[in-house]
BATOR-776308 format. One record per atom (N, C-alpha, C): atom name; x negated, y negated, z negated. Coordinates in Angstrom, 3 decimals, padded with zeros to 6 digits. Atoms other than C-alpha are relative to their C-alpha. Example, Ala and Ser with C-alpha at 12.3 -4.5 7.8 and 13.67 -1.06 7.14 Angstrom:
<rs>
(r N, (-000.890, 001.190, 000.000)),
(r CA, (-012.300, 004.500, -007.800)),
(r C, (-000.900, -001.200, 000.000)),
(r N, (000.820, 001.190, 000.060)),
(r CA, (-013.670, 001.060, -007.140)),
(r C, (000.770, -001.090, -000.730)),
</rs>
This chain:
<rs>
(r N, (-001.078, 000.376, -000.838)),
(r CA, (-128.708, -082.415, -098.345)),
(r C, (001.293, -000.303, -000.763)),
(r N, (-001.155, 000.327, 000.848)),
(r CA, (-125.988, -082.248, -101.020)),
(r C, (-000.132, -001.317, -000.670)),
(r N, (000.267, 001.204, 000.674)),
(r CA, (-127.561, -085.179, -102.829)),
(r C, (000.266, -001.189, 000.962)),
(r N, (-000.202, 001.068, -000.991)),
(r CA, (-127.566, -087.271, -099.664)),
(r C, (001.452, -000.210, 000.341)),
(r N, (-001.433, 000.083, -000.287)),
(r CA, (-123.922, -086.440, -098.963)),
(r C, (000.696, -000.645, -001.189)),
(r N, (-000.617, 000.639, 001.194)),
(r CA, (-122.945, -087.427, -102.538)),
(r C, (-000.308, -001.462, -000.030)),
(r N, (000.350, 001.468, -000.048)),
(r CA, (-124.819, -090.760, -102.188)),
(r C, (000.782, -000.689, 001.086)),
(r N, (-000.773, 000.577, -001.043)),
(r CA, (-123.092, -091.432, -098.874)),
(r C, (001.473, -000.116, -000.344)),
(r N, (-001.385, 000.021, 000.360)),
(r CA, (-119.677, -090.647, -100.359)),
(r C, (000.214, -001.092, -001.126)),
(r N, (-000.132, 000.975, 001.092)),
(r CA, (-120.290, -092.878, -103.430)),
(r C, (-000.352, -001.470, 000.413)),
(r N, (000.416, 001.297, -000.423)),
(r CA, (-121.745, -095.811, -101.579)),
(r C, (001.114, -001.019, 000.207)),
(r N, (-001.103, 000.946, -000.112)),
(r CA, (-118.414, -097.411, -100.565)),
(r C, (000.613, -000.365, -001.347)),
(r N, (-000.559, 000.295, 001.334)),
(r CA, (-117.220, -097.224, -104.193)),
(r C, (-000.844, -001.009, -000.698)),
(r N, (000.873, 000.892, 000.684)),
(r CA, (-120.332, -098.913, -105.444)),
(r C, (000.000, -001.369, 000.648)),
(r N, (000.064, 001.247, -000.698)),
(r CA, (-120.411, -101.599, -102.782)),
(r C, (001.302, -000.780, -000.072)),
(r N, (-001.296, 000.660, -000.046)),
(r CA, (-116.664, -102.373, -102.674)),
(r C, (000.773, 000.073, -001.278)),
(r N, (-000.688, -000.232, 001.244)),
(r CA, (-115.740, -101.591, -106.236)),
(r C, (000.463, -001.266, -000.755)),
(r N, (-000.389, 001.257, 000.720)),
(r CA, (-115.585, -105.151, -107.638)),
(r C, (000.923, -000.786, 000.864)),
(r N, (-000.989, 000.697, -000.753)),
(r CA, (-112.534, -107.128, -106.653)),
(r C, (-000.007, -001.493, -000.420)),
(r N, (000.019, 001.438, 000.404)),
(r CA, (-112.410, -110.355, -108.738)),
(r C, (-000.464, -000.121, -001.443)),
(r N, (000.357, 000.411, 001.412)),
(r CA, (-113.632, -112.089, -111.874)),
(r C, (000.688, -001.304, -000.215)),
(r N, (-000.805, 001.193, 000.262)),
(r CA, (-111.470, -114.692, -113.502)),
(r C, (-000.339, -000.538, -001.374)),
(r N, (000.210, 000.672, 001.243)),
(r CA, (-112.166, -117.226, -116.302)),
(r C, (001.262, -000.712, -000.315)),
(r N, (-001.314, 000.526, 000.370)),
(r CA, (-109.046, -118.242, -118.238)),
(r C, (-000.189, -001.139, -001.028)),
(r N, (-000.070, 001.018, 001.030)),
(r CA, (-108.400, -121.465, -120.063)),
(r C, (000.781, 000.499, -001.155)),
(r N, (-000.725, -000.378, 001.156)),
(r CA, (-107.233, -120.994, -123.552)),
(r C, (001.321, -000.713, -000.152)),
(r N, (-001.242, 000.678, 000.339)),
(r CA, (-103.656, -121.776, -124.673)),
(r C, (-000.306, -001.179, -000.888)),
(r N, (000.499, 001.141, 000.830)),
(r CA, (-105.307, -123.892, -127.355)),
(r C, (-001.415, 000.392, -000.465)),
(r N, (001.393, -000.186, 000.385)),
(r CA, (-108.768, -124.173, -128.872)),
(r C, (-000.190, 001.213, -000.999)),
(r N, (000.087, -001.075, 000.949)),
(r CA, (-107.973, -121.481, -131.447)),
(r C, (000.273, 001.372, 000.595)),
(r N, (-000.344, -001.261, -000.712)),
(r CA, (-106.947, -118.886, -128.867)),
(r C, (-001.237, 000.795, 000.269)),
(r N, (001.178, -000.768, -000.217)),
(r CA, (-109.492, -116.123, -128.916)),
(r C, (-000.207, 000.397, 001.473)),
(r N, (000.322, -000.485, -001.368)),
(r CA, (-111.188, -114.746, -125.818)),
(r C, (000.802, 001.228, 000.379)),
(r N, (-000.727, -001.172, -000.452)),
(r CA, (-109.538, -112.144, -123.653)),
(r C, (-000.747, 001.265, -000.507)),
(r N, (000.663, -001.175, 000.566)),
(r CA, (-110.165, -108.798, -125.413)),
(r C, (000.861, 001.253, -000.076)),
(r N, (-000.872, -001.223, 000.099)),
(r CA, (-107.173, -106.442, -125.575)),
(r C, (000.954, 000.124, 001.141)),
(r N, (-000.807, -000.038, -001.251)),
(r CA, (-105.943, -105.909, -122.053)),
(r C, (000.513, 001.410, 000.198)),
(r N, (-000.596, -001.275, -000.304)),
(r CA, (-103.495, -103.152, -121.154)),
(r C, (000.814, -000.159, 001.340)),
(r N, (-000.847, 000.083, -001.266)),
(r CA, (-101.841, -102.319, -117.797)),
(r C, (001.424, 000.216, -000.339)),
(r N, (-001.436, -000.110, 000.294)),
(r CA, (-098.126, -102.739, -117.799)),
(r C, (000.667, 000.896, 001.078)),
(r N, (-000.691, -000.925, -000.873)),
(r CA, (-095.518, -100.554, -116.135)),
(r C, (000.162, -000.509, 001.439)),
(r N, (-000.187, 000.632, -001.323)),
(r CA, (-095.182, -103.004, -113.236)),
(r C, (-001.372, -000.235, 000.700)),
(r N, (001.373, 000.063, -000.623)),
(r CA, (-098.987, -102.645, -112.448)),
(r C, (-000.692, -001.329, -000.238)),
(r N, (000.696, 001.253, 000.382)),
(r CA, (-099.765, -106.053, -113.914)),
(r C, (-000.784, 000.255, -001.257)),
(r N, (000.796, -000.125, 001.237)),
(r CA, (-101.778, -106.668, -117.104)),
(r C, (000.529, -000.871, -001.111)),
(r N, (-000.333, 000.862, 001.156)),
(r CA, (-101.056, -107.967, -120.586)),
(r C, (-001.156, -000.018, -000.961)),
(r N, (001.062, 000.152, 000.977)),
(r CA, (-103.502, -109.334, -123.126)),
(r C, (000.600, -000.408, -001.305)),
(r N, (-000.468, 000.314, 001.334)),
(r CA, (-102.599, -109.164, -126.794)),
(r C, (-001.223, -000.505, -000.757)),
(r N, (001.178, 000.572, 000.631)),
(r CA, (-105.092, -111.516, -128.457)),
(r C, (000.313, -001.030, -001.088)),
(r N, (-000.055, 000.909, 001.112)),
(r CA, (-104.974, -113.052, -131.856)),
(r C, (001.303, -000.728, -000.159)),
(r N, (-001.192, 000.782, 000.172)),
(r CA, (-102.298, -115.733, -131.696)),
(r C, (000.762, -000.186, 001.344)),
(r N, (-000.720, 000.185, -001.270)),
(r CA, (-101.197, -115.369, -128.078)),
(r C, (000.118, 001.316, 000.781)),
(r N, (-000.298, -001.105, -000.964)),
(r CA, (-099.988, -113.119, -125.283)),
(r C, (-000.044, -000.573, 001.365)),
(r N, (000.117, 000.494, -001.354)),
(r CA, (-100.844, -113.525, -121.627)),
(r C, (000.214, 001.149, 000.960)),
(r N, (-000.317, -001.018, -001.029)),
(r CA, (-099.486, -111.592, -118.691)),
(r C, (-000.598, -000.520, 001.299)),
(r N, (000.695, 000.373, -001.242)),
(r CA, (-101.564, -111.594, -115.460)),
(r C, (000.354, 001.036, 001.077)),
(r N, (-000.310, -000.939, -001.096)),
(r CA, (-100.953, -110.016, -112.034)),
(r C, (-001.278, 000.647, 000.432)),
(r N, (001.147, -000.816, -000.437)),
(r CA, (-103.287, -107.680, -110.179)),
(r C, (-001.076, -000.845, 000.668)),
(r N, (001.072, 000.870, -000.543)),
(r CA, (-105.138, -110.693, -108.633)),
(r C, (-000.605, -000.862, -001.104)),
(r N, (000.511, 000.793, 001.123)),
(r CA, (-105.807, -112.195, -112.045)),
(r C, (000.726, -001.324, -000.227)),
(r N, (-000.758, 001.241, 000.175)),
(r CA, (-103.260, -115.015, -111.724)),
(r C, (000.884, 000.154, -001.216)),
(r N, (-000.828, -000.033, 001.149)),
(r CA, (-101.469, -115.902, -114.925)),
(r C, (001.476, -000.076, 000.352)),
(r N, (-001.402, -000.001, -000.244)),
(r CA, (-097.803, -115.059, -114.761)),
(r C, (000.741, -000.814, -001.087)),
(r N, (-000.503, 000.775, 001.095)),
(r CA, (-096.972, -116.414, -118.199)),
(r C, (-000.873, 000.232, -001.211)),
(r N, (000.761, -000.217, 001.287)),
(r CA, (-098.500, -116.898, -121.662)),
(r C, (000.891, -000.599, -001.083)),
(r N, (-000.704, 000.453, 001.185)),
(r CA, (-097.100, -117.363, -125.146)),
(r C, (-000.989, -000.247, -001.130)),
(r N, (000.796, 000.363, 001.174)),
(r CA, (-098.529, -118.967, -128.190)),
(r C, (000.752, 000.366, -001.254)),
(r N, (-000.636, -000.371, 001.247)),
(r CA, (-097.653, -117.271, -131.502)),
(r C, (-000.782, -000.439, -001.217)),
(r N, (000.772, 000.524, 001.126)),
(r CA, (-099.800, -119.443, -133.781)),
(r C, (000.821, -000.274, -001.198)),
(r N, (-000.829, 000.223, 001.145)),
(r CA, (-096.806, -119.980, -135.991)),
(r C, (000.177, 001.233, -000.867)),
(r N, (-000.076, -001.253, 000.802)),
(r CA, (-097.020, -116.329, -137.227)),
(r C, (-000.897, -000.122, -001.186)),
(r N, (000.813, 000.045, 001.202)),
(r CA, (-098.398, -115.797, -140.707)),
(r C, (-001.398, 000.558, 000.147)),
(r N, (001.241, -000.621, -000.221)),
(r CA, (-101.177, -113.555, -139.511)),
(r C, (-000.200, 000.255, 001.429)),
(r N, (000.219, -000.250, -001.414)),
(r CA, (-102.835, -112.986, -136.152)),
(r C, (000.466, 001.356, 000.467)),
(r N, (-000.415, -001.313, -000.592)),
(r CA, (-101.690, -110.218, -133.828)),
(r C, (-001.171, 000.953, -000.006)),
(r N, (001.052, -000.995, 000.045)),
(r CA, (-103.657, -107.104, -134.430)),
(r C, (000.152, 001.021, 001.085)),
(r N, (-000.159, -001.030, -000.977)),
(r CA, (-102.112, -104.735, -131.910)),
(r C, (001.278, -000.283, 000.773)),
(r N, (-001.187, 000.071, -000.853)),
(r CA, (-099.573, -104.653, -129.052)),
(r C, (000.079, 001.164, 000.942)),
(r N, (-000.239, -001.053, -000.976)),
(r CA, (-097.971, -102.143, -126.779)),
(r C, (001.259, -000.285, 000.740)),
(r N, (-001.204, 000.200, -000.786)),
(r CA, (-095.432, -102.195, -124.015)),
(r C, (001.012, 001.049, -000.346)),
(r N, (-001.094, -000.915, 000.318)),
(r CA, (-092.038, -100.591, -124.779)),
(r C, (000.614, 000.561, 001.242)),
(r N, (-000.653, -000.621, -001.179)),
(r CA, (-089.982, -098.394, -122.446)),
(r C, (000.987, -000.920, 000.726)),
(r N, (-000.955, 000.965, -000.684)),
(r CA, (-087.542, -101.310, -121.767)),
(r C, (-000.733, -001.106, 000.706)),
(r N, (000.742, 001.064, -000.694)),
(r CA, (-090.373, -103.442, -120.335)),
(r C, (-000.436, -001.129, -000.949)),
(r N, (000.378, 000.953, 001.025)),
(r CA, (-090.731, -105.511, -123.521)),
(r C, (-001.289, 000.432, -000.713)),
(r N, (001.243, -000.285, 000.711)),
(r CA, (-093.513, -105.412, -126.096)),
(r C, (000.275, 000.028, -001.483)),
(r N, (000.036, 000.001, 001.510)),
(r CA, (-094.128, -104.602, -129.771)),
(r C, (-001.335, -000.514, -000.381)),
(r N, (001.257, 000.530, 000.553)),
(r CA, (-096.671, -106.679, -131.599)),
(r C, (000.008, 000.346, -001.526)),
(r N, (000.136, -000.204, 001.489)),
(r CA, (-097.971, -105.990, -135.108)),
(r C, (-001.159, -000.762, -000.539)),
(r N, (001.125, 000.563, 000.738)),
(r CA, (-100.043, -107.751, -137.638)),
(r C, (-000.067, 000.733, -001.310)),
(r N, (000.244, -000.778, 001.252)),
(r CA, (-100.960, -106.847, -141.197)),
(r C, (001.344, 000.293, -000.674)),
(r N, (-001.211, -000.148, 000.844)),
(r CA, (-097.349, -107.182, -142.535)),
(r C, (001.275, 000.117, 000.794)),
(r N, (-001.270, 000.077, -000.775)),
(r CA, (-094.796, -107.391, -139.692)),
(r C, (-000.137, 000.654, 001.352)),
(r N, (-000.107, -000.400, -001.420)),
(r CA, (-093.582, -105.955, -136.358)),
(r C, (000.841, -001.067, 000.668)),
(r N, (-000.738, 000.972, -000.845)),
(r CA, (-092.316, -108.264, -133.600)),
(r C, (000.362, 000.711, 001.275)),
(r N, (-000.474, -000.575, -001.238)),
(r CA, (-090.183, -106.985, -130.738)),
(r C, (000.183, -001.154, 000.962)),
(r N, (-000.051, 001.075, -000.961)),
(r CA, (-090.528, -109.117, -127.588)),
(r C, (000.783, 000.515, 001.245)),
(r N, (-000.603, -000.382, -001.277)),
(r CA, (-088.601, -109.133, -124.324)),
(r C, (-001.087, 000.077, 001.057)),
(r N, (001.003, -000.117, -001.076)),
(r CA, (-090.311, -108.770, -120.996)),
(r C, (-000.670, -001.307, 000.389)),
(r N, (000.715, 001.321, -000.177)),
(r CA, (-091.214, -112.525, -120.973)),
(r C, (-000.714, -000.451, -001.226)),
(r N, (000.723, 000.342, 001.225)),
(r CA, (-092.711, -112.496, -124.455)),
(r C, (000.788, -000.764, -001.057)),
(r N, (-000.858, 000.621, 000.930)),
(r CA, (-089.744, -113.994, -126.261)),
(r C, (000.340, 000.924, -001.205)),
(r N, (-000.211, -000.827, 001.193)),
(r CA, (-089.282, -112.700, -129.865)),
(r C, (001.504, 000.371, -000.061)),
(r N, (-001.403, -000.466, 000.124)),
(r CA, (-086.087, -110.573, -130.102)),
(r C, (000.310, 000.290, -001.450)),
(r N, (-000.251, -000.314, 001.449)),
(r CA, (-086.475, -109.368, -133.684)),
(r C, (-001.354, 000.146, -000.724)),
(r N, (001.207, -000.150, 000.842)),
(r CA, (-088.979, -109.185, -136.554)),
(r C, (000.351, 000.932, -001.140)),
(r N, (-000.117, -000.887, 001.168)),
(r CA, (-089.386, -106.490, -139.209)),
(r C, (-001.134, -000.158, -000.954)),
(r N, (001.094, 000.131, 000.986)),
(r CA, (-091.435, -107.487, -142.267)),
(r C, (-000.243, 001.298, -000.713)),
(r N, (000.322, -001.187, 000.749)),
(r CA, (-093.197, -104.877, -144.259)),
(r C, (000.738, -000.117, -001.371)),
(r N, (-000.813, 000.010, 001.212)),
(r CA, (-091.000, -103.924, -147.234)),
(r C, (-000.760, 000.507, -001.210)),
(r N, (000.738, -000.481, 001.173)),
(r CA, (-093.787, -102.630, -149.500)),
(r C, (-000.564, -001.110, -000.809)),
</rs>
């Protein structure tokens, strides 16, 4: 009886769990596939990928994207900051971005 109740409780989650699947066009042919997605403070999502940054809403629609192919090395990691902006890092530098992905400052590695 407990197993039947558990199955009945989980059934709506299994049946209605998937909401949408989206295929994104690349900013350019060198832009890697979507791979490093994080949820932002405003419940949207940001993807830090190689040479670009893309913000999407909860429906998967692109809010904005930025191409950082001019950087010396690809983006390795990104995180949202408490002010709603972002910090990106690559092998040698940190990049502080505003909430729209515009670079505010850069700190190169001093070693």
